[in-house]
N, C-alpha and C positions, 0 to 999 in steps of 0.2 A: 668376258666380264659382263655381268648384268648391270645395267644402269637404270636410272629412273625412267629414261625415255623408252627402254625396250622391255620393261617389266609387263607381265600380263595385266590387263585392266583390273581383274579381281584382286591381284596382289596390291596394286596401287590404292584401291579402295580400302582394303584392309589396313594398309599403313596409315592412310588418312584417318580412318576410324580409331585406330589405336592411339594416334597422336592426339586426337580430340579428346579421347577418354582420359589420357594422361593429363592433358591440360585441365580438364574438369576436376580430376582428382587433386592435382596440385592446388587449384583454386579453392577447392573445398577444404583442404587441409589448412591453407593459409587463412581462410575465413574462420575455421574452428579455432585456430590459434590466436586470432586477433578479433574476437567478437566484442566490440566495444559497446558500452551502454548507449552512447551517442557520439557524434563526431567530436573528438578531443576529450571525451570522458571514458577513460579505461576502467576505472573503479573508484569507489568512494569508501573511505575508512569511517566506520561508525562505532560508537561506544554502546555496548549492550551488557548490562549487568557487570560493569567494571572491566569487561574484556573488549579488545579491539577486533571488530569483525570487518572483513573486506567484502563489500558488496560489489558483485560483478555479474556478468551474464555467463551462462554455461557454454561449454565448448563441445557439447554432444549434439551432433547434427541429427540424431535420431531421437532426441528427447521428446517426451510427450507430457501433456498436462497430467497432474496427479488425478487419480480416479475421482476424488471428491469434487473436482471442478470440471469434469467432463459432462456432467448432467446438464441438459438444456431445458427440460420441462420441470417447472416447479409451480405449485398451486398459488394462485393469486386470488384473494389474499391468503397468507400475508406476504408472499414473495413476489411482489409486483415490481415492475421496472420503475426505477426511481427517476425523478426529473433531473435535468442538468443542474438546476438550482434548488438546493435543499431548503434554504431559507433566504429571503431577499437580503442582499448585502453580504452573504457568506460566500467567499471565493471557493470555487470548485477547482481542485488542483490535480495534476497528473504525477507520473513517476519522477520526472526530473525536478519538479518543485519539491516533492517529498524528500528527494535526495539532497536538495539544497538546504532544506531545513535540518536534515540530519547532520550535514557537514557543520552547520552553525552550532548545533547542539554538542557535537563532538569536540568542537573548538572551545567549549566552555560557556556557551550561551544557555543559561538555565531559565530563560524567559519563554522557552518553547517546549511543548510536550507533544509527542506523537502517541495517539491513543488508539489501541486496538479495542474496539467496542464489543467484540464477540465474547461469547461465554467461554469459560476455561477449557471445556472439552474440545472446542475448535482451536484454541490457541495452542494446545498441546500438539497439534498436528503441524504447527509451523506458523511463525509470524514474521513481521518485518523487523530486522535488527534495529534496536533503538526504541522500539515501541514499548509502552506500558499498558498492561491489560487492566482496563476498568470496564467490567461487563455492562452492557447497555441497560440492564435492569436495575443497575445502581444509580443511573441518571435517567429516570423515566417516570413520567406521570401519566395519569389517564387523560381522557379527552377533556375533562373539566379542570385539568391542571393540578390535581391533588394526588396524594399517595394513599395507598390502601391502609398502611399502618404507620404509626409514629416512627417506628424503627427505620422505615424506608426514608422518611424525611430526614432523620438524624444522620443516616449514612451519607446522603447528599450534602448535608451541611459540613460533614467531616471532609468530604472530597473537595468541596469548594474552598474550604479554608486551608486544609493541610497540603493538598496536592496542586490545586489550581492557583493558590496565592491570593484569593479574594478575602476581603475583610467585611465582617458583619457589623453594621452600625445598629447596636441594640436600641439606642435612643430613638432612632427614626424607623426602626424595624425594616431595614433594607440593606442590601448588599452593595459594597463599594468594590467595583471591578477595576479601579484605576491602576492597580499594580498586578492585576491578574495576568496569567500567562497566555500566550498565543497557543491555541490548541488545534491540532490537525487530527481529525477523527476518520476512522475507516472501519469497515467490516468485511463481509465476504465478496461483495461485488455490486454491480448495478441493480441486482434483484434483491438486495438485502436492505431492509428498512431500519436496522438497528441504530446505526450512526445518524441517520436522518432524524429519527425520533429524538435522539440525545441533543442534536443541534437545535431542534425546535424547542425542547425544554429549556436549554441554556439561554437561548435568545429571549424566550418569554420571561425568564427571570431577570433579564436586564444585562446579560453578558454581552459586551460590545461585539457586534457582528464582524467588525474588522479584525477582531482577535480570534475568530473562528474560521477554520478552513476544513474543507471536505475532500478527502481522497475518494472520489466516487467509484473508481474502478476496483479499489480494495484488493484483497488477496488474489482474487481470480485474475485480475489484470497483472498484478505483480509477478505471479508465477508464470503467466502466459508469455512473458518476455524473458523468462529465464533468470530473473534476479534472485540473489541469495536470500534464503530464509533461515531462521534459527528456531530451535525448539527449546522450551524452558528446561 
């Protein structure tokens, strides 16, 4: 009878290597089956266009970033690295904070909006569940704080009143943001200036900075950790 004590050295080494490989395989499978968002956070249910979407992380150990987010070199300007603070007083948030806001929205809190500031062609490739697309050029002014055409200004008025919940005081020619919603804006990533520009425009108009939040990492960070996306 052959025992562990009298096996050839090369056989013992092979057995140990096989056992280690099996251990790694089992550990890998367990990791793939239980890939939580964060400790104690398995998934988050989000409402998107009337449907319930379960946001979770992927279980594919070989998953890669989508090709559109693999590029590292982009011309600056306009694609410059954005500061950690878009506007003084505006909180910069991460994925867990965004998910917390989404949970509140799905529970019926209509005082919050998650805004995808990208143009529709980008949104068609995937967005964060629960987000509403308001393209950045709909909330954007030039360096002098003005619009190129009256139509652009009219569009922003409609967005402020109908979507953000602000009230226009015609008598004093100013906006009342007392009942306005808390907005979380994002775009493609830390190299994308679109949501930054929108936050600056809104703050300059008097939108309370404590009601403005910025998800700086945007879509690139969202997909880099394997979180669920949806397409329109």
